[in-house]
C-alpha positions in Angstrom: -61.8 -4.9 -7.6 -60.1 -1.1 -7.2 -58.7 -2.5 -4.2 -57.3 -5.7 -5.8 -55.5 -3.8 -8.5 -53.9 -1.3 -5.8 -52.6 -4.5 -4.0 -51.1 -5.8 -7.3 -49.6 -2.5 -8.1 -48.2 -2.2 -4.7 -46.7 -6.1 -4.9 -45.3 -5.3 -8.2 -43.5 -2.3 -7.0 -42.0 -4.2 -4.1 -41.0 -6.9 -6.4 -39.0 -4.5 -8.7 -37.4 -2.8 -5.8 -36.5 -5.8 -3.8 -35.5 -7.9 -7.0 -32.9 -4.1 -7.7 -31.7 -4.6 -4.0 -31.1 -8.2 -4.7 -29.3 -7.2 -8.0 -26.7 -4.7 -6.3 -25.8 -7.0 -3.6 -24.3 -9.7 -6.2 -23.0 -6.8 -8.4 -18.9 -6.4 -7.7 -17.8 -4.6 -4.8 -16.7 -1.3 -6.5 -14.4 -0.4 -3.3 -12.5 -3.5 -4.3 -11.1 -1.5 -7.1 -9.7 1.6 -4.7 -6.9 2.7 -3.2 -7.2 3.5 0.3 -4.9 5.9 1.7 -4.2 7.8 5.3 -2.1 10.9 5.2 0.1 12.1 3.0 4.2 11.4 1.6 4.5 15.0 2.6 3.2 15.1 5.7 5.1 12.1 6.7 8.6 13.9 5.1 8.0 17.0 7.1 8.1 14.4 10.8 3.8 13.8 11.3 4.7 10.2 12.2 1.8 10.2 15.0 -0.5 7.2 14.1 -4.3 8.4 14.1 -5.5 4.9 12.3 -5.8 1.6 12.9 -4.4 -1.5 11.5 -7.7 -2.9 12.2 -9.7 0.1 10.1 -7.3 -0.5 7.7 -7.8 -3.9 7.3 -11.6 -2.9 6.6 -10.4 -1.4 3.5 -7.9 -3.8 2.2 -5.9 -7.1 2.3 -3.0 -5.8 0.7 -0.4 -2.4 0.8 2.1 -0.9 2.5 2.9 2.0 4.9 4.6 2.9 8.7 3.7 3.1 12.2 3.2 5.3 14.8 6.6 7.3 16.0 8.1 5.8 12.4 8.3 2.6 14.4 9.3 0.3 11.2 8.2 -0.6 8.0 4.3 -1.8 7.1 3.4 -4.3 4.9 -0.2 -6.1 4.7 -0.2 -9.5 2.8 -3.4 -11.7 2.6 -4.7 -9.2 5.2 -2.5 -9.7 8.1 -0.4 -6.8 8.8 3.5 -7.0 9.4 6.1 -4.5 11.0 9.6 -4.9 9.7 11.2 -3.3 12.5 14.6 -1.3 12.4 16.2 -5.0 13.4 15.0 -6.1 9.9 12.9 -8.8 11.4 9.4 -9.0 10.8 6.3 -9.0 13.5 2.8 -9.3 12.8 0.5 -6.6 14.4 -2.8 -6.4 15.9 -5.3 -4.6 14.7 -4.8 -1.5 18.0 -1.6 -0.8 16.3 -1.6 2.6 15.1 0.0 4.3 11.6 0.7 8.0 10.1 0.7 6.5 6.6 -0.5 3.6 4.7 -1.7 2.6 1.6 -3.8 -0.2 0.9 -5.9 -1.9 -1.4 -8.2 -5.3 -2.0 -5.8 -7.2 -4.3 -7.5 -8.9 -7.2 -5.2 -9.7 -9.5 -5.8 -8.8 -13.3 -2.2 -9.7 -14.8 -0.5 -12.7 -13.8 3.1 -13.8 -15.4 5.8 -16.0 -15.0 9.4 -14.6 -15.0 12.1 -17.2 -15.1 15.1 -15.0 -16.4 17.0 -12.9 -13.9 16.0 -9.4 -14.0 17.6 -6.7 -11.5 15.0 -4.1 -9.9 15.4 -1.1 -13.0 14.6 -3.9 -14.9 11.6 -5.2 -13.4 9.9 -2.0 -13.4 10.8 -1.3 -17.0 8.6 -4.6 -17.7 5.9 -3.8 -15.9 6.0 -0.2 -17.5 5.8 -2.0 -20.8 2.8 -4.0 -19.7 0.3 -1.2 -18.6 -2.0 0.3 -19.9 -1.7 3.9 -19.0 0.1 5.6 -16.2 -2.6 7.3 -15.3 -3.9 4.9 -12.6 -2.5 2.8 -9.8 -1.3 -0.7 -10.0 -1.2 -2.8 -7.0 2.2 -4.9 -7.6 3.2 -8.7 -5.5 5.9 -10.4 -6.4 6.4 -13.9 -5.3 9.4 -16.2 -5.9 13.4 -16.2 -5.6 15.7 -13.2 -5.1 19.1 -13.6 -6.1 20.1 -10.8 -4.0 17.8 -7.8 -2.3 18.8 -4.8 -0.2 16.2 -3.0 2.1 15.8 -1.0 4.9 13.9 0.2 7.7 13.8 2.7 10.0 14.1 3.2 14.2 11.6 4.2 16.4 11.5 8.2 16.9 10.6 10.4 20.0 9.3 13.6 20.0 10.6 16.5 18.5 10.3 14.6 15.6 13.1 14.8 12.8 12.4 15.2 8.8 12.3 11.8 7.6 15.4 13.0 5.2 17.4 13.3 8.4 16.2 10.3 10.0 17.2 8.2 7.1 20.8 8.8 6.8 21.7 6.7 9.9 18.9 3.9 8.5 19.8 0.6 8.9 20.4 -1.5 5.9 19.7 -5.5 5.6 20.9 -7.9 2.3 19.4 -10.9 1.3 20.8 -13.7 -0.8 19.4 -16.5 -2.3 16.0 -15.5 -0.6 12.3 -16.5 -1.1 9.8 -13.9 -0.3 7.0 -11.4 -1.5 7.1 -7.8 -3.3 4.5 -5.8 -1.8 3.3 -2.3 -3.1 2.2 0.3 -5.6 3.0 1.7 -8.8 1.9 5.3 -8.1 0.8 8.1 -11.3 3.0 11.3 -11.8 0.6 13.5 -10.8 0.3 11.9 -7.4 3.8 14.2 -6.1 3.0 15.3 -2.4 0.5 12.9 -1.8 1.8 9.6 -2.4 5.3 8.0 -4.0 5.0 8.6 -7.7 6.3 5.6 -9.3 7.1 2.4 -7.9 7.3 2.1 -4.2 7.8 -1.8 -2.7 8.1 -3.3 0.5 9.6 -7.3 1.2 8.6 -10.0 3.5 10.4 -13.5 3.2 8.1 -16.4 2.9 8.8 -17.5 5.9 7.3 -14.0 7.4 10.6 -13.2 10.0 12.4 -10.4 8.0 12.0 -7.6 5.4 11.8 -4.4 4.8 11.6 -1.6 2.3 13.1 -2.6 -1.2 16.1 -0.4 -2.3 17.3 -2.7 -4.9 17.1 -6.5 -5.8 17.7 -9.0 -8.9 15.1 -11.6 -9.5 15.0 -15.3 -10.0 12.3 -17.0 -10.7 9.0 -15.5 -9.4 5.4 -14.8 -10.5 4.4 -11.1 -11.4 0.9 -10.1 -10.6 -0.7 -6.6 -11.2 -3.8 -5.3 -9.7 -5.1 -2.4 -12.1 -6.8 0.2 -9.2 -8.7 3.0 -10.9 -10.1 4.7 -7.9 -8.3 6.7 -4.8 -9.6 7.8 -1.1 -7.3 9.4 1.2 -8.1 9.9 5.0 -6.4 13.0 6.6 -5.3 13.0 10.1 -7.9 15.4 12.0 -4.9 16.3 14.4 -3.1 19.8 15.4 0.0 18.2 14.4 -1.0 17.8 11.1 -3.0 20.8 10.3 0.1 22.9 11.1 2.3 21.0 9.0 3.2 23.2 5.9 2.6 21.3 2.9 3.2 24.3 0.6 6.9 23.3 0.0 8.1 20.6 -3.0 9.8 18.1 -1.4 10.8 15.8 -4.3 14.2 16.2 -3.9 13.6 14.7 -0.2 11.5 11.9 -1.6 14.1 10.8 -4.1 16.8 10.7 -1.3 14.3 9.0 1.3 13.4 6.5 -1.4 17.0 5.1 -2.3 
């Protein structure tokens, strides 16, 4: 009888433990609400363009995001898992998992808010409208805007050679692209103000045409009929490069003025 009781207790304990395990597998994946970032924006501003993380590694942490590539070779845009490089000719190319990045931000995109917009809005009006929708400035928001663009101005950056120039010097000769009556998708993030030095505070968006052949870093735009999707993202994870170049970068300086010149 004692052996039977002991067996029943063990069987019950096994049932509870395996039951808990089963429940945890069915629970929502917490990593879906995480912004995963490689390096810091100030390191990139300082000219740390050597990529240490691969697109394959990024895809393990998200299916949506933006960034750049090894040696600053173009703008990165990730949409529905696919990662694209928009080179300095404005053309978009799908990238293999082996491609490296010195700076990127990605997440698993699951919209919390979806709104159809039917009247023309400028880029500034779009940002103000999104600001009116969000519950707080203190978390991250992944932003996707799909549809028609009456006008869009974008840029990319050319591949650099060592010794690398600071980013503020590189963008002085950046190629600019203009699109009229184009369809496509804006991809990017609204980042909290306290992330200064780590990421781009405010809005940072890249564009990919609907045929996935062209795009760039968005400087300004006028929207037509579009669908706006917002994913509230309340967690943040950052990986820092384990390289001698990153270790030597001076990250004590305030580079906000440089960042504003780069972003505009």
